[in-house]
ZAVEXDO-56448 format. One record per residue (C-alpha): residue in one letter; chain; x, y, z. Coordinates in steps of 0.2 Angstrom, whole numbers, plus 5000, padded with zeros to 4 digits. Layout:
<pt res="a" chain="A" X="X" Y="Y" Z="Z"/>
...
This chain:
<pt res="x" chain="A" X="5000" Y="5000" Z="5000"/>
<pt res="x" chain="A" X="5006" Y="5017" Z="4995"/>
<pt res="x" chain="A" X="5008" Y="5030" Z="5010"/>
<pt res="x" chain="A" X="4999" Y="5046" Z="5008"/>
<pt res="x" chain="A" X="5016" Y="5055" Z="5011"/>
<pt res="x" chain="A" X="5022" Y="5048" Z="4994"/>
<pt res="x" chain="A" X="5005" Y="5050" Z="4985"/>
<pt res="x" chain="A" X="5003" Y="5068" Z="4988"/>
<pt res="x" chain="A" X="5018" Y="5074" Z="4977"/>
<pt res="x" chain="A" X="5011" Y="5063" Z="4963"/>
<pt res="x" chain="A" X="4994" Y="5072" Z="4964"/>
<pt res="x" chain="A" X="5001" Y="5090" Z="4966"/>
<pt res="x" chain="A" X="5002" Y="5094" Z="4948"/>
<pt res="x" chain="A" X="4984" Y="5090" Z="4946"/>
<pt res="x" chain="A" X="4978" Y="5100" Z="4961"/>
<pt res="x" chain="A" X="4988" Y="5115" Z="4954"/>
<pt res="x" chain="A" X="4980" Y="5116" Z="4937"/>
<pt res="x" chain="A" X="4975" Y="5134" Z="4932"/>
<pt res="x" chain="A" X="4956" Y="5137" Z="4932"/>
<pt res="x" chain="A" X="4947" Y="5137" Z="4916"/>
<pt res="x" chain="A" X="4945" Y="5153" Z="4907"/>
<pt res="x" chain="A" X="4929" Y="5162" Z="4913"/>
<pt res="x" chain="A" X="4924" Y="5178" Z="4906"/>
<pt res="x" chain="A" X="4909" Y="5189" Z="4913"/>
<pt res="x" chain="A" X="4900" Y="5201" Z="4903"/>
<pt res="x" chain="A" X="4887" Y="5214" Z="4907"/>
<pt res="x" chain="A" X="4877" Y="5228" Z="4899"/>
<pt res="x" chain="A" X="4884" Y="5244" Z="4909"/>
<pt res="x" chain="A" X="4876" Y="5258" Z="4900"/>
<pt res="x" chain="A" X="4866" Y="5265" Z="4885"/>
<pt res="x" chain="A" X="4866" Y="5282" Z="4878"/>
<pt res="x" chain="A" X="4856" Y="5292" Z="4865"/>
<pt res="x" chain="A" X="4867" Y="5295" Z="4850"/>
<pt res="x" chain="A" X="4855" Y="5306" Z="4841"/>
<pt res="x" chain="A" X="4845" Y="5303" Z="4825"/>
<pt res="x" chain="A" X="4836" Y="5288" Z="4832"/>
<pt res="x" chain="A" X="4852" Y="5279" Z="4837"/>
<pt res="x" chain="A" X="4859" Y="5273" Z="4854"/>
<pt res="x" chain="A" X="4875" Y="5266" Z="4859"/>
<pt res="x" chain="A" X="4875" Y="5251" Z="4872"/>
<pt res="x" chain="A" X="4891" Y="5249" Z="4882"/>
<pt res="x" chain="A" X="4896" Y="5231" Z="4887"/>
<pt res="x" chain="A" X="4910" Y="5228" Z="4900"/>
<pt res="x" chain="A" X="4919" Y="5211" Z="4901"/>
<pt res="x" chain="A" X="4930" Y="5204" Z="4916"/>
<pt res="x" chain="A" X="4943" Y="5191" Z="4912"/>
<pt res="x" chain="A" X="4947" Y="5188" Z="4931"/>
<pt res="x" chain="A" X="4965" Y="5193" Z="4926"/>
<pt res="x" chain="A" X="4967" Y="5178" Z="4914"/>
<pt res="x" chain="A" X="4974" Y="5184" Z="4897"/>
<pt res="x" chain="A" X="4960" Y="5184" Z="4883"/>
<pt res="x" chain="A" X="4964" Y="5187" Z="4865"/>
<pt res="x" chain="A" X="4953" Y="5197" Z="4853"/>
<pt res="x" chain="A" X="4935" Y="5191" Z="4854"/>
<pt res="x" chain="A" X="4920" Y="5191" Z="4843"/>
<pt res="x" chain="A" X="4904" Y="5188" Z="4852"/>
<pt res="x" chain="A" X="4888" Y="5185" Z="4841"/>
<pt res="x" chain="A" X="4872" Y="5192" Z="4849"/>
<pt res="x" chain="A" X="4854" Y="5193" Z="4845"/>
<pt res="x" chain="A" X="4842" Y="5206" Z="4852"/>
<pt res="x" chain="A" X="4826" Y="5198" Z="4856"/>
<pt res="x" chain="A" X="4809" Y="5204" Z="4862"/>
<pt res="x" chain="A" X="4797" Y="5198" Z="4876"/>
<pt res="x" chain="A" X="4790" Y="5184" Z="4864"/>
<pt res="x" chain="A" X="4808" Y="5178" Z="4861"/>
<pt res="x" chain="A" X="4808" Y="5184" Z="4843"/>
<pt res="x" chain="A" X="4824" Y="5190" Z="4835"/>
<pt res="x" chain="A" X="4823" Y="5209" Z="4832"/>
<pt res="x" chain="A" X="4841" Y="5211" Z="4827"/>
<pt res="x" chain="A" X="4858" Y="5202" Z="4825"/>
<pt res="x" chain="A" X="4874" Y="5210" Z="4829"/>
<pt res="x" chain="A" X="4893" Y="5206" Z="4834"/>
<pt res="x" chain="A" X="4903" Y="5213" Z="4848"/>
<pt res="x" chain="A" X="4922" Y="5215" Z="4844"/>
<pt res="x" chain="A" X="4933" Y="5215" Z="4859"/>
<pt res="x" chain="A" X="4951" Y="5219" Z="4859"/>
<pt res="x" chain="A" X="4964" Y="5208" Z="4869"/>
<pt res="x" chain="A" X="4964" Y="5211" Z="4888"/>
<pt res="x" chain="A" X="4967" Y="5203" Z="4905"/>
<pt res="x" chain="A" X="4986" Y="5201" Z="4905"/>
<pt res="x" chain="A" X="4987" Y="5210" Z="4922"/>
<pt res="x" chain="A" X="4975" Y="5217" Z="4936"/>
<pt res="x" chain="A" X="4976" Y="5234" Z="4927"/>
<pt res="x" chain="A" X="4969" Y="5226" Z="4911"/>
<pt res="x" chain="A" X="4957" Y="5214" Z="4918"/>
<pt res="x" chain="A" X="4942" Y="5224" Z="4911"/>
<pt res="x" chain="A" X="4938" Y="5228" Z="4893"/>
<pt res="x" chain="A" X="4924" Y="5238" Z="4886"/>
<pt res="x" chain="A" X="4915" Y="5236" Z="4869"/>
<pt res="x" chain="A" X="4900" Y="5245" Z="4861"/>
<pt res="x" chain="A" X="4886" Y="5241" Z="4850"/>
<pt res="x" chain="A" X="4876" Y="5255" Z="4841"/>
<pt res="x" chain="A" X="4860" Y="5256" Z="4832"/>
<pt res="x" chain="A" X="4841" Y="5260" Z="4833"/>
<pt res="x" chain="A" X="4837" Y="5244" Z="4842"/>
<pt res="x" chain="A" X="4848" Y="5248" Z="4857"/>
<pt res="x" chain="A" X="4836" Y="5262" Z="4861"/>
<pt res="x" chain="A" X="4823" Y="5249" Z="4866"/>
<pt res="x" chain="A" X="4826" Y="5245" Z="4884"/>
<pt res="x" chain="A" X="4813" Y="5231" Z="4883"/>
<pt res="x" chain="A" X="4824" Y="5220" Z="4873"/>
<pt res="x" chain="A" X="4835" Y="5206" Z="4879"/>
<pt res="x" chain="A" X="4853" Y="5202" Z="4873"/>
<pt res="x" chain="A" X="4855" Y="5184" Z="4868"/>
<pt res="x" chain="A" X="4873" Y="5178" Z="4866"/>
<pt res="x" chain="A" X="4874" Y="5166" Z="4851"/>
<pt res="x" chain="A" X="4892" Y="5163" Z="4848"/>
<pt res="x" chain="A" X="4910" Y="5166" Z="4855"/>
<pt res="x" chain="A" X="4926" Y="5165" Z="4845"/>
<pt res="x" chain="A" X="4944" Y="5170" Z="4848"/>
<pt res="x" chain="A" X="4951" Y="5180" Z="4833"/>
<pt res="x" chain="A" X="4969" Y="5177" Z="4828"/>
<pt res="x" chain="A" X="4976" Y="5185" Z="4812"/>
<pt res="x" chain="A" X="4958" Y="5186" Z="4805"/>
<pt res="x" chain="A" X="4954" Y="5167" Z="4809"/>
<pt res="x" chain="A" X="4940" Y="5164" Z="4820"/>
<pt res="x" chain="A" X="4942" Y="5149" Z="4833"/>
<pt res="x" chain="A" X="4925" Y="5145" Z="4840"/>
<pt res="x" chain="A" X="4924" Y="5144" Z="4859"/>
<pt res="x" chain="A" X="4911" Y="5136" Z="4870"/>
<pt res="x" chain="A" X="4898" Y="5148" Z="4876"/>
<pt res="x" chain="A" X="4901" Y="5140" Z="4893"/>
<pt res="x" chain="A" X="4916" Y="5152" Z="4894"/>
<pt res="x" chain="A" X="4906" Y="5167" Z="4895"/>
<pt res="x" chain="A" X="4894" Y="5171" Z="4909"/>
<pt res="x" chain="A" X="4881" Y="5185" Z="4908"/>
<pt res="x" chain="A" X="4880" Y="5196" Z="4924"/>
<pt res="x" chain="A" X="4866" Y="5207" Z="4929"/>
<pt res="x" chain="A" X="4872" Y="5225" Z="4932"/>
<pt res="x" chain="A" X="4862" Y="5236" Z="4944"/>
<pt res="x" chain="A" X="4867" Y="5254" Z="4944"/>
<pt res="x" chain="A" X="4868" Y="5265" Z="4959"/>
<pt res="x" chain="A" X="4854" Y="5276" Z="4963"/>
<pt res="x" chain="A" X="4860" Y="5294" Z="4963"/>
<pt res="x" chain="A" X="4853" Y="5307" Z="4974"/>
<pt res="x" chain="A" X="4858" Y="5325" Z="4978"/>
<pt res="x" chain="A" X="4862" Y="5331" Z="4996"/>
<pt res="x" chain="A" X="4849" Y="5342" Z="5004"/>
<pt res="x" chain="A" X="4851" Y="5360" Z="4999"/>
<pt res="x" chain="A" X="4858" Y="5373" Z="5011"/>
<pt res="x" chain="A" X="4846" Y="5385" Z="5018"/>
């Protein structure tokens, strides 16, 4: 029988494996961009794991789950340090003005020299963003 003392060094490499890449994404803002257009801001968090250029396929869907629009988010590389852990990307168009629509992620790919390498959707986790309520201080009398 093998002693635990001798078994532990054999198991150590498996215990110390890096966690799988996990990217969080959330819709962080939408602004009116004039002439019936809006710009939606999306923020991504790599958890400090390096992430190459990404292409995320999205659909805007209404309450009946009907696709209203199809779009792609292009994300520059990020996550090589704590300082670059977050990345922001934008989507623009008239459909982004409708705050009753939902965003459905349909595809995820890493882009390297123009070549798209499909990644599993399980690598990206949508996160609900709740903005702060902003109030003003009581006025001086």
